N, CA, C and O atoms as a GROMACS GRO file, in nm:
protein
  600
    1UNK      N    1  -1.328  -0.612   1.039
    1UNK     CA    2  -1.272  -0.570   0.913
    1UNK      C    3  -1.153  -0.661   0.882
    1UNK      O    4  -1.066  -0.682   0.966
    2UNK      N    5  -1.149  -0.713   0.761
    2UNK     CA    6  -1.041  -0.801   0.718
    2UNK      C    7  -0.943  -0.725   0.630
    2UNK      O    8  -0.979  -0.675   0.523
    3UNK      N    9  -0.818  -0.718   0.677
    3UNK     CA   10  -0.712  -0.646   0.606
    3UNK      C   11  -0.596  -0.743   0.586
    3UNK      O   12  -0.561  -0.818   0.677
    4UNK      N   13  -0.538  -0.741   0.467
    4UNK     CA   14  -0.424  -0.828   0.439
    4UNK      C   15  -0.324  -0.750   0.355
    4UNK      O   16  -0.355  -0.643   0.301
    5UNK      N   17  -0.203  -0.804   0.344
    5UNK     CA   18  -0.100  -0.743   0.260
    5UNK      C   19  -0.037  -0.852   0.174
    5UNK      O   20  -0.004  -0.960   0.223
    6UNK      N   21  -0.021  -0.822   0.046
    6UNK     CA   22   0.037  -0.917  -0.049
    6UNK      C   23   0.147  -0.849  -0.129
    6UNK      O   24   0.137  -0.731  -0.163
    7UNK      N   25   0.253  -0.925  -0.158
    7UNK     CA   26   0.355  -0.885  -0.253
    7UNK      C   27   0.320  -0.959  -0.381
    7UNK      O   28   0.326  -1.082  -0.385
    8UNK      N   29   0.285  -0.886  -0.485
    8UNK     CA   30   0.231  -0.953  -0.604
    8UNK      C   31   0.328  -0.957  -0.723
    8UNK      O   32   0.295  -1.017  -0.826
    9UNK      N   33   0.443  -0.896  -0.712
    9UNK     CA   34   0.545  -0.897  -0.818
    9UNK      C   35   0.488  -0.857  -0.954
    9UNK      O   36   0.513  -0.925  -1.053
   10UNK      N   37   0.414  -0.750  -0.959
   10UNK     CA   38   0.359  -0.685  -1.078
   10UNK      C   39   0.206  -0.694  -1.079
   10UNK      O   40   0.148  -0.801  -1.066
   11UNK      N   41   0.147  -0.579  -1.096
   11UNK     CA   42   0.001  -0.568  -1.100
   11UNK      C   43  -0.052  -0.565  -1.243
   11UNK      O   44  -0.171  -0.585  -1.265
   12UNK      N   45   0.034  -0.540  -1.338
   12UNK     CA   46  -0.006  -0.519  -1.477
   12UNK      C   47  -0.095  -0.632  -1.528
   12UNK      O   48  -0.055  -0.748  -1.533
   13UNK      N   49  -0.217  -0.595  -1.565
   13UNK     CA   50  -0.312  -0.690  -1.621
   13UNK      C   51  -0.377  -0.784  -1.520
   13UNK      O   52  -0.450  -0.874  -1.560
   14UNK      N   53  -0.351  -0.765  -1.392
   14UNK     CA   54  -0.404  -0.855  -1.290
   14UNK      C   55  -0.513  -0.792  -1.204
   14UNK      O   56  -0.553  -0.849  -1.103
   15UNK      N   57  -0.562  -0.676  -1.243
   15UNK     CA   58  -0.656  -0.603  -1.158
   15UNK      C   59  -0.785  -0.681  -1.131
   15UNK      O   60  -0.830  -0.687  -1.017
   16UNK      N   61  -0.843  -0.740  -1.233
   16UNK     CA   62  -0.967  -0.816  -1.216
   16UNK      C   63  -0.942  -0.940  -1.132
   16UNK      O   64  -1.020  -0.972  -1.042
   17UNK      N   65  -0.833  -1.010  -1.160
   17UNK     CA   66  -0.796  -1.128  -1.081
   17UNK      C   67  -0.776  -1.090  -0.934
   17UNK      O   68  -0.813  -1.165  -0.843
   18UNK      N   69  -0.718  -0.974  -0.911
   18UNK     CA   70  -0.694  -0.927  -0.775
   18UNK      C   71  -0.825  -0.907  -0.698
   18UNK      O   72  -0.836  -0.947  -0.582
   19UNK      N   73  -0.925  -0.846  -0.763
   19UNK     CA   74  -1.054  -0.827  -0.696
   19UNK      C   75  -1.121  -0.962  -0.669
   19UNK      O   76  -1.185  -0.979  -0.565
   20UNK      N   77  -1.108  -1.055  -0.761
   20UNK     CA   78  -1.166  -1.188  -0.740
   20UNK      C   79  -1.102  -1.259  -0.621
   20UNK      O   80  -1.171  -1.322  -0.541
   21UNK      N   81  -0.970  -1.248  -0.609
   21UNK     CA   82  -0.900  -1.309  -0.495
   21UNK      C   83  -0.938  -1.240  -0.364
   21UNK      O   84  -0.954  -1.306  -0.262
   22UNK      N   85  -0.951  -1.108  -0.367
   22UNK     CA   86  -0.990  -1.036  -0.246
   22UNK      C   87  -1.130  -1.078  -0.202
   22UNK      O   88  -1.156  -1.094  -0.082
   23UNK      N   89  -1.221  -1.097  -0.298
   23UNK     CA   90  -1.356  -1.145  -0.265
   23UNK      C   91  -1.350  -1.286  -0.207
   23UNK      O   92  -1.417  -1.317  -0.108
   24UNK      N   93  -1.269  -1.370  -0.268
   24UNK     CA   94  -1.256  -1.510  -0.224
   24UNK      C   95  -1.212  -1.517  -0.077
   24UNK      O   96  -1.261  -1.600  -0.001
   25UNK      N   97  -1.120  -1.430  -0.040
   25UNK     CA   98  -1.068  -1.430   0.098
   25UNK      C   99  -1.146  -1.333   0.189
   25UNK      O  100  -1.106  -1.309   0.303
   26UNK      N  101  -1.256  -1.278   0.138
   26UNK     CA  102  -1.344  -1.189   0.213
   26UNK      C  103  -1.269  -1.069   0.273
   26UNK      O  104  -1.288  -1.034   0.390
   27UNK      N  105  -1.184  -1.008   0.191
   27UNK     CA  106  -1.105  -0.894   0.236
   27UNK      C  107  -1.180  -0.763   0.215
   27UNK      O  108  -1.251  -0.746   0.116
   28UNK      N  109  -1.165  -0.674   0.310
   28UNK     CA  110  -1.219  -0.539   0.296
   28UNK      C  111  -1.113  -0.445   0.240
   28UNK      O  112  -1.142  -0.356   0.160
   29UNK      N  113  -0.989  -0.467   0.283
   29UNK     CA  114  -0.876  -0.385   0.238
   29UNK      C  115  -0.760  -0.478   0.207
   29UNK      O  116  -0.724  -0.564   0.288
   30UNK      N  117  -0.701  -0.459   0.090
   30UNK     CA  118  -0.583  -0.535   0.053
   30UNK      C  119  -0.470  -0.437   0.025
   30UNK      O  120  -0.480  -0.353  -0.064
   31UNK      N  121  -0.363  -0.450   0.102
   31UNK     CA  122  -0.243  -0.368   0.085
   31UNK      C  123  -0.150  -0.444  -0.008
   31UNK      O  124  -0.124  -0.563   0.013
   32UNK      N  125  -0.099  -0.377  -0.111
   32UNK     CA  126  -0.024  -0.446  -0.216
   32UNK      C  127   0.113  -0.381  -0.233
   32UNK      O  128   0.125  -0.259  -0.237
   33UNK      N  129   0.215  -0.465  -0.242
   33UNK     CA  130   0.350  -0.414  -0.270
   33UNK      C  131   0.406  -0.483  -0.393
   33UNK      O  132   0.357  -0.587  -0.436
   34UNK      N  133   0.510  -0.421  -0.449
   34UNK     CA  134   0.577  -0.468  -0.571
   34UNK      C  135   0.480  -0.469  -0.690
   34UNK      O  136   0.476  -0.565  -0.766
   35UNK      N  137   0.403  -0.362  -0.705
   35UNK     CA  138   0.305  -0.354  -0.814
   35UNK      C  139   0.370  -0.330  -0.950
   35UNK      O  140   0.316  -0.370  -1.053
   36UNK      N  141   0.485  -0.266  -0.950
   36UNK     CA  142   0.554  -0.226  -1.074
   36UNK      C  143   0.461  -0.144  -1.165
   36UNK      O  144   0.473  -0.149  -1.287
   37UNK      N  145   0.370  -0.071  -1.104
   37UNK     CA  146   0.279   0.016  -1.177
   37UNK      C  147   0.337   0.158  -1.176
   37UNK      O  148   0.382   0.206  -1.072
   38UNK      N  149   0.336   0.223  -1.292
   38UNK     CA  150   0.390   0.358  -1.303
   38UNK      C  151   0.283   0.462  -1.271
   38UNK      O  152   0.164   0.439  -1.291
   39UNK      N  153   0.329   0.577  -1.221
   39UNK     CA  154   0.239   0.688  -1.194
   39UNK      C  155   0.166   0.674  -1.062
   39UNK      O  156   0.192   0.583  -0.983
   40UNK      N  157   0.074   0.766  -1.040
   40UNK     CA  158  -0.004   0.770  -0.916
   40UNK      C  159  -0.149   0.795  -0.954
   40UNK      O  160  -0.177   0.870  -1.048
   41UNK      N  161  -0.241   0.732  -0.881
   41UNK     CA  162  -0.380   0.758  -0.913
   41UNK      C  163  -0.476   0.661  -0.848
   41UNK      O  164  -0.442   0.588  -0.755
   42UNK      N  165  -0.597   0.662  -0.902
   42UNK     CA  166  -0.706   0.578  -0.854
   42UNK      C  167  -0.775   0.515  -0.973
   42UNK      O  168  -0.797   0.582  -1.075
   43UNK      N  169  -0.810   0.389  -0.961
   43UNK     CA  170  -0.885   0.320  -1.065
   43UNK      C  171  -1.013   0.262  -1.005
   43UNK      O  172  -1.011   0.206  -0.896
   44UNK      N  173  -1.123   0.277  -1.078
   44UNK     CA  174  -1.246   0.207  -1.041
   44UNK      C  175  -1.246   0.074  -1.115
   44UNK      O  176  -1.238   0.071  -1.238
   45UNK      N  177  -1.254  -0.034  -1.040
   45UNK     CA  178  -1.249  -0.167  -1.099
   45UNK      C  179  -1.389  -0.229  -1.098
   45UNK      O  180  -1.487  -0.163  -1.065
   46UNK      N  181  -1.396  -0.356  -1.136
   46UNK     CA  182  -1.525  -0.423  -1.145
   46UNK      C  183  -1.600  -0.426  -1.012
   46UNK      O  184  -1.540  -0.439  -0.905
   47UNK      N  185  -1.730  -0.414  -1.021
   47UNK     CA  186  -1.821  -0.424  -0.906
   47UNK      C  187  -1.792  -0.324  -0.794
   47UNK      O  188  -1.820  -0.353  -0.677
   48UNK      N  189  -1.735  -0.208  -0.828
   48UNK     CA  190  -1.717  -0.103  -0.728
   48UNK      C  191  -1.588  -0.106  -0.649
   48UNK      O  192  -1.568  -0.020  -0.563
   49UNK      N  193  -1.500  -0.202  -0.674
   49UNK     CA  194  -1.370  -0.204  -0.605
   49UNK      C  195  -1.290  -0.083  -0.650
   49UNK      O  196  -1.299  -0.041  -0.765
   50UNK      N  197  -1.212  -0.025  -0.558
   50UNK     CA  198  -1.129   0.091  -0.587
   50UNK      C  199  -0.982   0.055  -0.564
   50UNK      O  200  -0.947  -0.004  -0.462
   51UNK      N  201  -0.897   0.091  -0.660
   51UNK     CA  202  -0.754   0.068  -0.648
   51UNK      C  203  -0.683   0.202  -0.643
   51UNK      O  204  -0.693   0.283  -0.736
   52UNK      N  205  -0.611   0.226  -0.534
   52UNK     CA  206  -0.530   0.346  -0.517
   52UNK      C  207  -0.384   0.302  -0.533
   52UNK      O  208  -0.340   0.209  -0.464
   53UNK      N  209  -0.309   0.366  -0.622
   53UNK     CA  210  -0.173   0.319  -0.649
   53UNK      C  211  -0.073   0.434  -0.652
   53UNK      O  212  -0.106   0.549  -0.681
   54UNK      N  213   0.052   0.398  -0.620
   54UNK     CA  214   0.162   0.493  -0.620
   54UNK      C  215   0.287   0.422  -0.672
   54UNK      O  216   0.335   0.327  -0.611
   55UNK      N  217   0.336   0.469  -0.785
   55UNK     CA  218   0.453   0.405  -0.846
   55UNK      C  219   0.556   0.507  -0.889
   55UNK      O  220   0.548   0.625  -0.854
   56UNK      N  221   0.652   0.460  -0.963
   56UNK     CA  222   0.758   0.548  -1.013
   56UNK      C  223   0.702   0.641  -1.120
   56UNK      O  224   0.593   0.619  -1.172
   57UNK      N  225   0.778   0.745  -1.152
   57UNK     CA  226   0.743   0.838  -1.258
   57UNK      C  227   0.727   0.760  -1.389
   57UNK      O  228   0.793   0.658  -1.410
   58UNK      N  229   0.641   0.810  -1.476
   58UNK     CA  230   0.614   0.742  -1.603
   58UNK      C  231   0.738   0.727  -1.691
   58UNK      O  232   0.742   0.638  -1.776
   59UNK      N  233   0.839   0.812  -1.672
   59UNK     CA  234   0.959   0.808  -1.755
   59UNK      C  235   1.063   0.707  -1.705
   59UNK      O  236   1.165   0.686  -1.770
   60UNK      N  237   1.038   0.645  -1.590
   60UNK     CA  238   1.133   0.552  -1.528
   60UNK      C  239   1.089   0.408  -1.550
   60UNK      O  240   0.970   0.379  -1.556
   61UNK      N  241   1.187   0.318  -1.563
   61UNK     CA  242   1.158   0.175  -1.575
   61UNK      C  243   1.074   0.129  -1.456
   61UNK      O  244   1.104   0.163  -1.342
   62UNK      N  245   0.969   0.053  -1.483
   62UNK     CA  246   0.877   0.008  -1.377
   62UNK      C  247   0.951  -0.073  -1.271
   62UNK      O  248   1.024  -0.167  -1.301
   63UNK      N  249   0.928  -0.033  -1.145
   63UNK     CA  250   0.988  -0.102  -1.030
   63UNK      C  251   0.911  -0.063  -0.905
   63UNK      O  252   0.835   0.034  -0.906
   64UNK      N  253   0.930  -0.138  -0.798
   64UNK     CA  254   0.867  -0.111  -0.669
   64UNK      C  255   0.716  -0.095  -0.686
   64UNK      O  256   0.653  -0.174  -0.757
   65UNK      N  257   0.658   0.006  -0.624
   65UNK     CA  258   0.516   0.034  -0.636
   65UNK      C  259   0.434  -0.023  -0.521
   65UNK      O  260   0.453  -0.137  -0.479
   66UNK      N  261   0.341   0.060  -0.471
   66UNK     CA  262   0.248   0.017  -0.367
   66UNK      C  263   0.106   0.051  -0.411
   66UNK      O  264   0.085   0.141  -0.493
   67UNK      N  265   0.010  -0.022  -0.356
   67UNK     CA  266  -0.130   0.004  -0.389
   67UNK      C  267  -0.218  -0.042  -0.273
   67UNK      O  268  -0.177  -0.120  -0.187
   68UNK      N  269  -0.340   0.010  -0.274
   68UNK     CA  270  -0.439  -0.027  -0.174
   68UNK      C  271  -0.569  -0.055  -0.249
   68UNK      O  272  -0.619   0.031  -0.323
   69UNK      N  273  -0.623  -0.173  -0.229
   69UNK     CA  274  -0.749  -0.213  -0.290
   69UNK      C  275  -0.859  -0.208  -0.184
   69UNK      O  276  -0.847  -0.271  -0.079
   70UNK      N  277  -0.965  -0.134  -0.213
   70UNK     CA  278  -1.075  -0.118  -0.118
   70UNK      C  279  -1.202  -0.186  -0.167
   70UNK      O  280  -1.240  -0.174  -0.284
   71UNK      N  281  -1.266  -0.258  -0.077
   71UNK     CA  282  -1.396  -0.319  -0.102
   71UNK      C  283  -1.497  -0.208  -0.135
   71UNK      O  284  -1.485  -0.097  -0.083
   72UNK      N  285  -1.597  -0.237  -0.219
   72UNK     CA  286  -1.695  -0.135  -0.254
   72UNK      C  287  -1.764  -0.069  -0.134
   72UNK      O  288  -1.799   0.049  -0.142
   73UNK      N  289  -1.786  -0.142  -0.025
   73UNK     CA  290  -1.855  -0.081   0.089
   73UNK      C  291  -1.772   0.028   0.158
   73UNK      O  292  -1.823   0.100   0.243
   74UNK      N  293  -1.643   0.040   0.122
   74UNK     CA  294  -1.557   0.144   0.179
   74UNK      C  295  -1.537   0.263   0.085
   74UNK      O  296  -1.462   0.356   0.117
   75UNK      N  297  -1.602   0.261  -0.029
   75UNK     CA  298  -1.581   0.366  -0.130
   75UNK      C  299  -1.609   0.506  -0.074
   75UNK      O  300  -1.536   0.600  -0.105
   76UNK      N  301  -1.711   0.519   0.005
   76UNK     CA  302  -1.746   0.651   0.060
   76UNK      C  303  -1.671   0.684   0.188
   76UNK      O  304  -1.688   0.792   0.243
   77UNK      N  305  -1.589   0.592   0.237
   77UNK     CA  306  -1.516   0.613   0.362
   77UNK      C  307  -1.383   0.686   0.342
   77UNK      O  308  -1.322   0.728   0.440
   78UNK      N  309  -1.339   0.701   0.218
   78UNK     CA  310  -1.208   0.760   0.192
   78UNK      C  311  -1.210   0.911   0.220
   78UNK      O  312  -1.286   0.986   0.159
   79UNK      N  313  -1.126   0.951   0.313
   79UNK     CA  314  -1.109   1.093   0.346
   79UNK      C  315  -0.992   1.154   0.269
   79UNK      O  316  -0.997   1.270   0.229
   80UNK      N  317  -0.888   1.073   0.249
   80UNK     CA  318  -0.766   1.126   0.185
   80UNK      C  319  -0.684   1.010   0.129
   80UNK      O  320  -0.674   0.904   0.189
   81UNK      N  321  -0.626   1.034   0.013
   81UNK     CA  322  -0.530   0.943  -0.048
   81UNK      C  323  -0.405   1.025  -0.074
   81UNK      O  324  -0.410   1.126  -0.144
   82UNK      N  325  -0.293   0.981  -0.018
   82UNK     CA  326  -0.169   1.058  -0.032
   82UNK      C  327  -0.055   0.965  -0.072
   82UNK      O  328   0.005   0.899   0.013
   83UNK      N  329  -0.024   0.958  -0.202
   83UNK     CA  330   0.093   0.883  -0.245
   83UNK      C  331   0.220   0.962  -0.213
   83UNK      O  332   0.234   1.076  -0.257
   84UNK      N  333   0.310   0.904  -0.136
   84UNK     CA  334   0.435   0.972  -0.099
   84UNK      C  335   0.539   0.948  -0.207
   84UNK      O  336   0.598   1.042  -0.260
   85UNK      N  337   0.562   0.822  -0.240
   85UNK     CA  338   0.653   0.783  -0.349
   85UNK      C  339   0.619   0.640  -0.390
   85UNK      O  340   0.513   0.589  -0.354
   86UNK      N  341   0.708   0.575  -0.463
   86UNK     CA  342   0.680   0.440  -0.511
   86UNK      C  343   0.691   0.334  -0.401
   86UNK      O  344   0.666   0.216  -0.427
   87UNK      N  345   0.728   0.374  -0.281
   87UNK     CA  346   0.744   0.279  -0.170
   87UNK      C  347   0.655   0.308  -0.049
   87UNK      O  348   0.645   0.225   0.041
   88UNK      N  349   0.593   0.423  -0.047
   88UNK     CA  350   0.512   0.462   0.069
   88UNK      C  351   0.389   0.541   0.022
   88UNK      O  352   0.400   0.633  -0.060
   89UNK      N  353   0.273   0.503   0.075
   89UNK     CA  354   0.150   0.578   0.048
   89UNK      C  355   0.059   0.564   0.168
   89UNK      O  356   0.069   0.469   0.246
   90UNK      N  357  -0.030   0.661   0.183
   90UNK     CA  358  -0.126   0.650   0.293
   90UNK      C  359  -0.267   0.680   0.245
   90UNK      O  360  -0.289   0.754   0.150
   91UNK      N  361  -0.359   0.618   0.314
   91UNK     CA  362  -0.500   0.642   0.288
   91UNK      C  363  -0.570   0.660   0.422
   91UNK      O  364  -0.544   0.585   0.517
   92UNK      N  365  -0.658   0.760   0.430
   92UNK     CA  366  -0.736   0.785   0.553
   92UNK      C  367  -0.880   0.744   0.526
   92UNK      O  368  -0.940   0.780   0.425
   93UNK      N  369  -0.934   0.669   0.620
   93UNK     CA  370  -1.071   0.621   0.609
   93UNK      C  371  -1.152   0.666   0.730
   93UNK      O  372  -1.103   0.666   0.842
   94UNK      N  373  -1.275   0.704   0.705
   94UNK     CA  374  -1.366   0.737   0.814
   94UNK      C  375  -1.452   0.614   0.840
   94UNK      O  376  -1.540   0.579   0.762
   95UNK      N  377  -1.423   0.548   0.952
   95UNK     CA  378  -1.498   0.430   0.990
   95UNK      C  379  -1.607   0.471   1.089
   95UNK      O  380  -1.620   0.588   1.122
   96UNK      N  381  -1.684   0.376   1.136
   96UNK     CA  382  -1.798   0.408   1.223
   96UNK      C  383  -1.758   0.482   1.349
   96UNK      O  384  -1.820   0.582   1.384
   97UNK      N  385  -1.654   0.434   1.417
   97UNK     CA  386  -1.618   0.492   1.547
   97UNK      C  387  -1.488   0.570   1.547
   97UNK      O  388  -1.456   0.637   1.645
   98UNK      N  389  -1.413   0.562   1.440
   98UNK     CA  390  -1.282   0.629   1.438
   98UNK      C  391  -1.238   0.654   1.295
   98UNK      O  392  -1.294   0.599   1.200
   99UNK      N  393  -1.138   0.738   1.280
   99UNK     CA  394  -1.070   0.753   1.152
   99UNK      C  395  -0.947   0.664   1.156
   99UNK      O  396  -0.876   0.660   1.256
  100UNK      N  397  -0.923   0.594   1.047
  100UNK     CA  398  -0.810   0.504   1.037
  100UNK      C  399  -0.720   0.550   0.924
  100UNK      O  400  -0.765   0.567   0.811
  101UNK      N  401  -0.592   0.571   0.955
  101UNK     CA  402  -0.492   0.599   0.852
  101UNK      C  403  -0.408   0.474   0.834
  101UNK      O  404  -0.349   0.422   0.929
  102UNK      N  405  -0.404   0.426   0.710
  102UNK     CA  406  -0.323   0.310   0.676
  102UNK      C  407  -0.204   0.359   0.594
  102UNK      O  408  -0.221   0.429   0.494
  103UNK      N  409  -0.086   0.322   0.638
  103UNK     CA  410   0.036   0.356   0.565
  103UNK      C  411   0.088   0.226   0.505
  103UNK      O  412   0.129   0.135   0.578
  104UNK      N  413   0.087   0.218   0.373
  104UNK     CA  414   0.133   0.100   0.300
  104UNK      C  415   0.278   0.122   0.259
  104UNK      O  416   0.310   0.225   0.200
  105UNK      N  417   0.365   0.026   0.289
  105UNK     CA  418   0.508   0.041   0.259
  105UNK      C  419   0.563  -0.080   0.184
  105UNK      O  420   0.511  -0.191   0.194
  106UNK      N  421   0.668  -0.055   0.109
  106UNK     CA  422   0.744  -0.160   0.041
  106UNK      C  423   0.891  -0.120   0.052
  106UNK      O  424   0.941  -0.039  -0.026
  107UNK      N  425   0.959  -0.178   0.149
  107UNK     CA  426   1.098  -0.141   0.178
  107UNK      C  427   1.193  -0.191   0.069
  107UNK      O  428   1.171  -0.297   0.011
  108UNK      N  429   1.297  -0.114   0.042
  108UNK     CA  430   1.399  -0.160  -0.053
  108UNK      C  431   1.482  -0.270   0.010
  108UNK      O  432   1.499  -0.276   0.132
  109UNK      N  433   1.535  -0.358  -0.073
  109UNK     CA  434   1.625  -0.461  -0.020
  109UNK      C  435   1.771  -0.422  -0.038
  109UNK      O  436   1.861  -0.504  -0.018
  110UNK      N  437   1.793  -0.297  -0.076
  110UNK     CA  438   1.929  -0.244  -0.090
  110UNK      C  439   1.952  -0.150   0.028
  110UNK      O  440   1.881  -0.052   0.045
  111UNK      N  441   2.051  -0.182   0.108
  111UNK     CA  442   2.076  -0.107   0.231
  111UNK      C  443   2.098   0.042   0.206
  111UNK      O  444   2.057   0.125   0.287
  112UNK      N  445   2.161   0.076   0.095
  112UNK     CA  446   2.191   0.217   0.066
  112UNK      C  447   2.064   0.300   0.048
  112UNK      O  448   2.067   0.421   0.068
  113UNK      N  449   1.953   0.237   0.009
  113UNK     CA  450   1.827   0.308  -0.013
  113UNK      C  451   1.738   0.310   0.110
  113UNK      O  452   1.633   0.375   0.110
  114UNK      N  453   1.778   0.241   0.216
  114UNK     CA  454   1.690   0.221   0.330
  114UNK      C  455   1.662   0.350   0.408
  114UNK      O  456   1.549   0.370   0.454
  115UNK      N  457   1.760   0.438   0.423
  115UNK     CA  458   1.738   0.562   0.498
  115UNK      C  459   1.639   0.653   0.425
  115UNK      O  460   1.556   0.718   0.489
  116UNK      N  461   1.648   0.659   0.293
  116UNK     CA  462   1.552   0.737   0.215
  116UNK      C  463   1.411   0.682   0.234
  116UNK      O  464   1.315   0.758   0.248
  117UNK      N  465   1.400   0.550   0.236
  117UNK     CA  466   1.272   0.485   0.261
  117UNK      C  467   1.218   0.524   0.399
  117UNK      O  468   1.101   0.560   0.412
  118UNK      N  469   1.303   0.515   0.501
  118UNK     CA  470   1.259   0.549   0.637
  118UNK      C  471   1.216   0.695   0.648
  118UNK      O  472   1.122   0.728   0.720
  119UNK      N  473   1.285   0.784   0.575
  119UNK     CA  474   1.244   0.925   0.573
  119UNK      C  475   1.104   0.940   0.514
  119UNK      O  476   1.024   1.020   0.563
  120UNK      N  477   1.074   0.863   0.409
  120UNK     CA  478   0.941   0.868   0.348
  120UNK      C  479   0.834   0.815   0.444
  120UNK      O  480   0.724   0.870   0.450
  121UNK      N  481   0.867   0.710   0.519
  121UNK     CA  482   0.773   0.657   0.619
  121UNK      C  483   0.747   0.763   0.726
  121UNK      O  484   0.633   0.784   0.766
  122UNK      N  485   0.853   0.828   0.771
  122UNK     CA  486   0.839   0.934   0.871
  122UNK      C  487   0.753   1.049   0.818
  122UNK      O  488   0.668   1.102   0.890
  123UNK      N  489   0.774   1.087   0.693
  123UNK     CA  490   0.692   1.192   0.630
  123UNK      C  491   0.545   1.152   0.632
  123UNK      O  492   0.458   1.234   0.664
  124UNK      N  493   0.517   1.028   0.597
  124UNK     CA  494   0.378   0.980   0.598
  124UNK      C  495   0.320   0.986   0.739
  124UNK      O  496   0.207   1.031   0.758
  125UNK      N  497   0.396   0.941   0.837
  125UNK     CA  498   0.347   0.938   0.975
  125UNK      C  499   0.323   1.079   1.029
  125UNK      O  500   0.232   1.101   1.109
  126UNK      N  501   0.403   1.174   0.985
  126UNK     CA  502   0.386   1.313   1.028
  126UNK      C  503   0.257   1.374   0.972
  126UNK      O  504   0.209   1.475   1.025
  127UNK      N  505   0.202   1.315   0.867
  127UNK     CA  506   0.079   1.364   0.806
  127UNK      C  507  -0.047   1.307   0.870
  127UNK      O  508  -0.158   1.343   0.831
  128UNK      N  509  -0.032   1.219   0.967
  128UNK     CA  510  -0.147   1.154   1.030
  128UNK      C  511  -0.198   1.241   1.145
  128UNK      O  512  -0.122   1.274   1.236
  129UNK      N  513  -0.326   1.277   1.142
  129UNK     CA  514  -0.382   1.352   1.255
  129UNK      C  515  -0.370   1.270   1.385
  129UNK      O  516  -0.383   1.148   1.384
  130UNK      N  517  -0.347   1.339   1.494
  130UNK     CA  518  -0.326   1.272   1.623
  130UNK      C  519  -0.447   1.193   1.668
  130UNK      O  520  -0.434   1.100   1.749
  131UNK      N  521  -0.564   1.226   1.618
  131UNK     CA  522  -0.686   1.156   1.660
  131UNK      C  523  -0.711   1.027   1.582
  131UNK      O  524  -0.798   0.949   1.618
  132UNK      N  525  -0.636   1.004   1.475
  132UNK     CA  526  -0.654   0.883   1.393
  132UNK      C  527  -0.586   0.762   1.456
  132UNK      O  528  -0.486   0.774   1.526
  133UNK      N  529  -0.644   0.646   1.430
  133UNK     CA  530  -0.573   0.520   1.455
  133UNK      C  531  -0.482   0.500   1.335
  133UNK      O  532  -0.514   0.540   1.224
  134UNK      N  533  -0.366   0.436   1.358
  134UNK     CA  534  -0.268   0.416   1.250
  134UNK      C  535  -0.241   0.268   1.233
  134UNK      O  536  -0.226   0.194   1.330
  135UNK      N  537  -0.235   0.225   1.106
  135UNK     CA  538  -0.192   0.091   1.073
  135UNK      C  539  -0.076   0.105   0.974
  135UNK      O  540  -0.095   0.151   0.862
  136UNK      N  541   0.043   0.067   1.017
  136UNK     CA  542   0.162   0.067   0.932
  136UNK      C  543   0.181  -0.076   0.886
  136UNK      O  544   0.206  -0.166   0.967
  137UNK      N  545   0.169  -0.099   0.756
  137UNK     CA  546   0.164  -0.235   0.704
  137UNK      C  547   0.236  -0.242   0.570
  137UNK      O  548   0.248  -0.141   0.500
  138UNK      N  549   0.285  -0.360   0.535
  138UNK     CA  550   0.347  -0.378   0.406
  138UNK      C  551   0.459  -0.479   0.409
  138UNK      O  552   0.466  -0.564   0.498
  139UNK      N  553   0.546  -0.469   0.310
  139UNK     CA  554   0.659  -0.560   0.295
  139UNK      C  555   0.784  -0.484   0.338
  139UNK      O  556   0.830  -0.392   0.270
  140UNK      N  557   0.838  -0.524   0.452
  140UNK     CA  558   0.957  -0.456   0.505
  140UNK      C  559   1.087  -0.522   0.459
  140UNK      O  560   1.195  -0.481   0.501
  141UNK      N  561   1.077  -0.623   0.373
  141UNK     CA  562   1.195  -0.693   0.322
  141UNK      C  563   1.292  -0.729   0.433
  141UNK      O  564   1.413  -0.710   0.420
  142UNK      N  565   1.240  -0.781   0.541
  142UNK     CA  566   1.323  -0.822   0.654
  142UNK      C  567   1.406  -0.944   0.616
  142UNK      O  568   1.359  -1.033   0.545
  143UNK      N  569   1.527  -0.948   0.664
  143UNK     CA  570   1.617  -1.060   0.636
  143UNK      C  571   1.671  -1.114   0.767
  143UNK      O  572   1.707  -1.038   0.858
  144UNK      N  573   1.677  -1.244   0.774
  144UNK     CA  574   1.736  -1.310   0.890
  144UNK      C  575   1.868  -1.369   0.844
  144UNK      O  576   1.873  -1.443   0.745
  145UNK      N  577   1.973  -1.337   0.916
  145UNK     CA  578   2.104  -1.387   0.877
  145UNK      C  579   2.150  -1.495   0.974
  145UNK      O  580   2.114  -1.495   1.091
  146UNK      N  581   2.227  -1.585   0.922
  146UNK     CA  582   2.286  -1.690   1.003
  146UNK      C  583   2.421  -1.640   1.054
  146UNK      O  584   2.511  -1.612   0.975
  147UNK      N  585   2.434  -1.628   1.184
  147UNK     CA  586   2.559  -1.581   1.242
  147UNK      C  587   2.644  -1.702   1.277
  147UNK      O  588   2.625  -1.766   1.381
  148UNK      N  589   2.738  -1.734   1.190
  148UNK     CA  590   2.822  -1.853   1.211
  148UNK      C  591   2.927  -1.831   1.319
  148UNK      O  592   3.002  -1.923   1.352
  149UNK      N  593   2.935  -1.710   1.373
  149UNK     CA  594   3.032  -1.679   1.477
  149UNK      C  595   2.990  -1.733   1.613
  149UNK      O  596   3.072  -1.742   1.704
  150UNK      N  597   2.863  -1.768   1.628
  150UNK     CA  598   2.813  -1.812   1.759
  150UNK      C  599   2.856  -1.953   1.789
  150UNK      O  600   2.824  -2.006   1.895
   0.00000   0.00000   0.00000
């Protein structure tokens, strides 16, 4: 199974292009961050691709956002889709030998928001059945600093 994660800096109007790129790279699952898509839901795209998305409330300026794009052969494998907030969502899949829960994340780059983000990740992880395999994936906005004191 081929799984990848991309930061796309806005999904608006790029859904068809996204499925074409996923096909080009032979992806089964594409985890997406920075979608800037509002609301929560599922879209059926061209040729059976499914897009599961979680964004900010419709009344808020578009920001953050996570999504999961599934290849058509996985359409019947979805057991559960649970959008937590605009930075964390999970999807459970029934695969041949196991159930897989994927938690897609997009961490804030503002330190003051990081604890709220971690709480949402913990909430998602607490919802995973103990028998599932877990994949925690996404954009953690990691930063490497130069320590000039050394």
